[in-house]
N, C-alpha and C positions, 0 to 999 in steps of 0.2 A: 618395254623391257629394253635394256641396253646391253650390249656386249662389246668386248674389246678385241680387236684383231691385232695380234702381235706380229710384227714384221721385223725380221733381222736385216739390218742395214750394214753393209760393208763400206767403210769409209777409207778413202785414200787421199792423202794430202802429199803433195810433192815434197820429197825429202823426209817424210814421216812414215813410220811403219803402218801396216794395215791394222785397223781395229774393227771390232764388231760391236754393234750397239743394238739393243732391242728398243723399238719405239712402239708405244701403245696408241692405236688409232681408235677413237670412240666411234662406234657405229650404232645405228638404230636397227633393231631386229624387225623383220617383216611383221606387220600387224596393223591395228587400228587404234586411234586415239578417240575415245568417247568421253567427252566432258572431263578430260584430265586423267582418265584411267586407260591404261594400255592393255589391249587384248591381242593374243597371238593370231596369226593368219589361220582362218578356218574355224576358229572357235565361235561358240554361241554364248551370248551373255544377256542378262536381263537389263532392260533400259531403266529410265527414271521411274517408270510405273511397272508394277509386278508382272503384268501380263503382256508387256511389249518385249518380244524376244528378237534379238539381232544376231546376225552372223557377220564375221569379218571376212571380206572377200576382196582381194587385190588392193589392200590398203585402205579400204573404205567399209563402213558398216551399212548393211541393208536390213530392212525390216523383214523378218521371216514369219512371225506370227503376232497378231495383235488382239487385244481384248481388255476387259475390265474384271477385277476380282469381285465376286459376289460376297455376301455376308458369311458364307461357309469357306471362302478362300479359293473357290473354283474360278478359273478363267472363263469368261463369257465373251463371245465374239460380237462384233458390231451389228450383226443381223439378229442376234438372239434377243428373245423376250424372256425375262426371268424375274424371280422374286428376290427382293433385296431388303435389307433392314437399314433404316435411317432413324437415328435417335430412339432406338428401341421399338420402332414401329415397322411392321412388315408391309411392303408394297408389292403387289402382284404384277404390275405392268412397268417393268424397268427395262432400260435399253443402254447399250454401251456406245459412247461417242468417242471416236478416235480421230485425232488430227495431228499428223506429224509425230512428234515425240510426246504428245499429250493424250491421255486416255482417262475418261471418267464416266461413271454410270449416272443416269438420271431416271427418275420415276415420275409417271403421270399421276 
């Protein structure tokens, strides 16, 4: 997000009358840039994968919660064992693997 700070400038040139001019200075609002998307300071947002939730803190994003979506759309954590569906077939022993900005479920 960008905003403009308007500053009134008084100019004085020898032998010329005083004039006032407004100058726009482009500034970046406080927040985080996550893969080209701008998020305001303190906001939560979904990462590249549905169940990776980040928070913008002090100009950088931190991972707040992590997981993988199961076939019902519920987020499952990295330590969870759950049932998932792959190619129309249900598997009972599935796990969530999270590494950095990547999350994916796998089944035994």
